[in-house]
N, C-alpha and C positions, 0 to 999 in steps of 0.2 A: 647745981654746980657739977656734980658727978655725972649727971646725964649729959650735960654739954660736953664734958670731957670724952665720954664714950662715943658720942656722935662724931667728934673731931677725929677720933682714932679710926672709926669705920669708914669715913669718907674716902680716904685713899684706896681702900679695898674695893669699894663700890665702883670707883672710877676705873680701876684696872679691869674689873670684871666686865664693865660695859665696853671697854675697848676690845677686850678679847672676843666678846660676842659679836661686835661689829666686824672685826677681822674675819671671824669664822663665817659670817653671813656673806661677806664679799667673796671669800674663797668658794663657798658653795655656789654662789651665783656664777662665778667664772667657770667652774667645772660643768655647771648645767649648760652654759653657753657653748663650751667646747664639745660637750656630748651632743648638743643639738646640731652642731656643725656637721655637714655631709663629708664622709670619708672619700678621698680621691679614688677613681676606678683603678682596679688592679691591672698592671701591665701584663699582657700575655703575648706569646709569639704564635702567629698563625701562618698557614699556607693556603693560598688561593688555588683551588683545583682547576686544571685546564685539561682539555682533551689532547691526546697525542697518539701517534702510531706506536704500537707495541707488538712484539713477537712473544707468543706464549711458548715457552720451551720446557723441555724435560730432559733429565739426564739418566743414562742407562749404562750398565756395565757392558763393555765391548772387548773384543780381542782382535789383535793384529794378525793378519795372515799374508804370506808372500803373494806377490802378483803372479809369479810363475815359480814352479818347483819342478826340478828334474832330477830323478835318481839315476846315477851313472851305473850302468850294468853292462857286462860283456856280451857281445853278440856271437863270439866264437870262443872255443876252448883254447887254453894255452898258458904259458908262463909269462908273468909280468917281468919285462926287462927293465923298465924305468918308470918313475913317476915324474911328470914334467911340470908340475905346478907347486906353488907354495900354499900350504893350508891356510884358509881364511882370507885368501887374496881375491881380487877381482879378476874374473876370467871373461873372455869374449867368446861369443858363439864361433865354433870352428877351431878354437885353440886345442892343441894336443894336451891330453891329461895323462894317459897311460899308453905305453907301447907294449903289445904282446909279441912274443917271439914269432916273426913272420915266416920262418924257414919252411915249415910244412906247407903253408898256403902259397908261397912262391913256387914250390915244386908242383902243387896241384894246378896252379895257373899255367905253368909251362907244359904240363901234360895235356891240359885242355886245349891249349893252342896247337899242340902237335896233332891231336885228334881232329881239330878243325882243318889243318893242312891236308891230312889224309882224306877227309871227306871231300874237300875241294878238288883234290887230284882225281879221286874216283868219279866225282861228278863231271869233270871235264871229259874223261874217257867215255862215260855213259852218254854224254851229250853228243859227241862225235859219232858214236855208234848209232844212236837214234836218228841223227840226221842222214847218215849213209843209208841205213835201212829204209828210211822214208823215201829216198830217191829210187832205190833198187826195187821196191815193191811195185812201183809204177811200170817197170819193165818186166815184172814177174821173175826177177832174178832171185828174190827171196820171197818167202811166203808172207801172207798178211799176219800170221801169228807171230812170226819172228820179228816183224816190224813193231807189232804191238808190245811184245816183251821188251824190246829195246827202249821204247818210249816209256814204259813203266819203270824200267831201271833208272832212266834219267830223272824221273820224278822222285823216286826213292833217294837218289843221290842228293837231290835238292833238299829233301827233308832231313837227310843226315847232316847236311851243312848247317841248317837252322838249329838242329839239336846240338851240334858241336859249338856253334856260336853261343847258345844259351849256357852251355857248360863253361865256356870261357868267361862269360859275363858273371856267372855265379862264383867262379873261382876268384875273379877280380874283386867282387864284393866282399868275399870272405877275407881276402888279403887287405882290403881297405879297412875292414873291421878290426884288424890288429892294431890300428891307430884309433884309440878311443878318444874322441874329441867332445868338447862341450856343446850340448845341443842348444843352450841359451846363454845369454850374458847374465852374469850375477856374481854373488859371493859364493865360493866353494867351501864346503865344510872340511873337517879333518878327513884324512884318508883311512879307510878301514882295512886296507891291505898294504903290504910293502913289496918291494922288488923281490922276485923269486917265488912269489905266491902263485899257486895254480888257480886259475879262474875258469868257470864253465858257464855255458848258457843255461839260464833258468835258475841260477843260484839265488837263495833267499836274501842274502846280504848284499846291499848296494856297495859299490866301491867307494862312492862319495855322493854328496848331494849339492846341487847348485840351486841357489834361490835368488830370485830377482827382487830386490828390496825397494827399488824405485821404478815405478810407483808402488804403492802398498794398499792392500785392502784392509778395511776395518769392519768386522762383522758385529752387528748390534742385535741383541735379542729384545724385541719389543712385545708387549701384550698384543694379542690380535686386535682387540678393540682400539687400542691406541694407534696401531698401524693403519687401520681403516679410517680413523678420524684424521690422521695426518694426511693420508692420501686424498681425503675428501675436502679438507679445509685449508690445506697449506700448499702454496706453490713454491715455497722456499726449499731448495734442495741442499742448503749449506749445513755442514756439521763441524762442530768445534770439539776439540779433544783436550782432556786433562790427563797428564801422565800419572804414573803410580806415585811419584814423589810430590804431587800437587802442582807441578808446573803446567801452565796452560800453553798449549802449542800455538804458535803464531799462525801457522798455516791453517787454512780453512779447506775442508774436504767437501765432496759432493756426493749426495745419495745417488746410487746407480740403479738399484732394483731391490725389490723385496720378493721373497719366495711366495709361491701361490698356495702353499700348504701350511697348516698350523700343526705344531708339535702337540701330539695328543697328550703327552705326559705333563708338559709345562704350560700349554695354551699360548705359546709365544710364536712369533714369526721372525725369521732371520732377515734383517735389512743390511745391505752391504753398501759401504761408502768407499770412495776412492780418494787417496791422498798422493800428491806428487812425491812426498818424502825425499826431497832433494838433499836434505841434511842427514838422511839415514838415521833419524832419531827413533823411528818406529821399527821395531824388530819383530819378526814372526813369533807368535806365541805370547807377546806382551799383552798384559791386561791394562785397559785404559777406561776412562769415563767419557762417554760421548754425549754431547748436548745437541739435540735436534729441535727444529722449529715445528711445533704441532699446529699452530694456528697464528694467523696475522690479523691484528685488529687495527683499523685505520683511526678510530676515534675511541680510544680507551681512556678511562678515568682512573688515575692512580693516586692513592692517598698514603702519606708517610706512615710507617708502622707505629711510630710513637704517638700518633694521633688516633689510633684505633684502640678501643677499650673492649676487652672481652670480659663479660660479666660472669659471676659464679654459676648462673643458670645456663650458660652456654650462649647467650645472646651476645650480639656485637653492637656497640654504640660508639658515638663520637660526639664531641662538644663542638657546636657550630656557633660562630658569632654572626648574628643577623645584621640587617642594615642599620638597626638602631644601636649596634654594639652591645647587644644583650646576648648572654649565653643561652643556647638551647641544646637540649639532648636530642640526638637524632639516631634512631635505629638504622643500621646499615647491614648489607650483605657483601661479603668479600669473597673473591675467588683465589687465584694463584698468587703466590708471593713472587714479586719481580724485583730482585735486588733488595733494597731496604724499603720497598713499598708494597702495598696490597692493591690488587686489581678490584675496584669497586664495581659490583654488579647491580646494586640498587641502593636507594636511600640518599644519594648525593647527586648534585648536579654541577656542571661547570660553573665556576664563579663562587661556589660555596667556600667560606673561610673556616677551616677547622683548626682547633687549638692543638699545638704540638709541644708547647712549653709553658709552664706556669699552671698546670692543671691542679696542683695542690692548693692554689690560692683562690680558686673560684668554685662556683656551684651554679647550677641552672637558675636563670632569672637574674643573675648578677650583671651589672654593667661593667664593662671592661674597656681598657685602652689597648686595642690590638695593634701589633706591629708585625709587618710581613717578615718572614724569615730571611735573613741576609741583609735586611735594611740597616740594622744597627751596625753590623760589621762594615758595611759600605760607608756609613756616616763616619765611623771612627777612622776608617782609612782616609777619607777626604780631609778629616780634621787634622790628621797627622801631616 
C-alpha cells in the first residue's frame, strides 16, 4: 500500500521531466536547422573600372613677375618743377610724369639755332665766291690755286652747316628730356623725389617705376628631369594657378618657354607661363602654386582610393568581386594620385569590380551581393 502511494506521487514528476526533455529536444533540433541554413551574402559597394583620358599633373612653387618694367630716370640734369601723376595710378606710354626746369636747355637750343644761321650765311658767301672763281679761272682772271681755295671754303661751310644742325638737334633732344614721360603703359609706383629736388644723369635712385601688370608672367622652378619629361611627353601648354590664400584662379595660363640652362645649385630649370591677368589679381613678386600637365594618357585606369589597401609590408592590394560574385585579393601597383583616385599601372583591367564599401564585413573567398556605387542613391531617389 505504501509502495503504491509512492508511485502515485512520483508519476507527476516523471511526466513533467519527460515533457521538459521533449521540449529541449525540439529546441536543439530547431537550432541545428537554423545553424545549417546558409547565411545571405553580405552586401558590398563596388566600382567597375573603365578607361578614360587623364592628365598627369604636378604642382610647383612659382612667382609672378611683371610683363614689362621701366625705371624712370632723368636724361638731363636739373630741378624738378612738378610731378604730373598720381602715385599708384594707371599711366599710358607718353604721359608726362615729371617736368625739369627747361630754361637752361631753351637757351642752349636758341644758341645752337643762331650758330646754324651763321654757318648758313657763311656758306652762302663761300658758294658765290667759289662759283665766281670757277668762271674766272677759265679766262685766267684768277689763278687755279685761288679757285681751288674758294671751292674748299665752300665745302668747309657746308660741313659747318651740318655740324650746326647736329648741335640744334642735340639741344632740342636735351630740351625734350626735361619732360620726363612714361616709356610704357602700366601702374606707376610711389615717387622717390618731390618738386624742387635736383636730379642728374646717372643717379642710382630711380624717380619712380612703371610696371605692366596685364599680361603677367609666372616663373616656375621645375626639376630638370621633370622639365625634360614634360617637354617629351606632353603637348598641353596650360597652367593653372592657386593663390596664396588657397583660391584657385579661374584664368588658365600658357607655357611660353623654358630656359636652356640648369641651375647648378638647385638642379632646376625656370619655366615661364603667360597670363592675361585682366582682373589684375596677379601682382609682381606674389608667390603662387602652379599646376602643369606633365603627361596626357588617353586610356588611363583609375581606382577610388578607398578601394586600395596598403599592407604593413608596403605592398598594395584590392578586393575584387569576380564573375561569380566571390571576393578575390588582387595585388596591384599604383602611380600618381589624381583627385580622390589612384592611377593603376598594373594588376587591374577594365571591367574589374573593386570593393569600396563594406570591406569590414567580407574576406577573400566569401560570396557577396555587389551593388554599383551610386545605384542605391539612384533607386532611393526614384522611389521618392
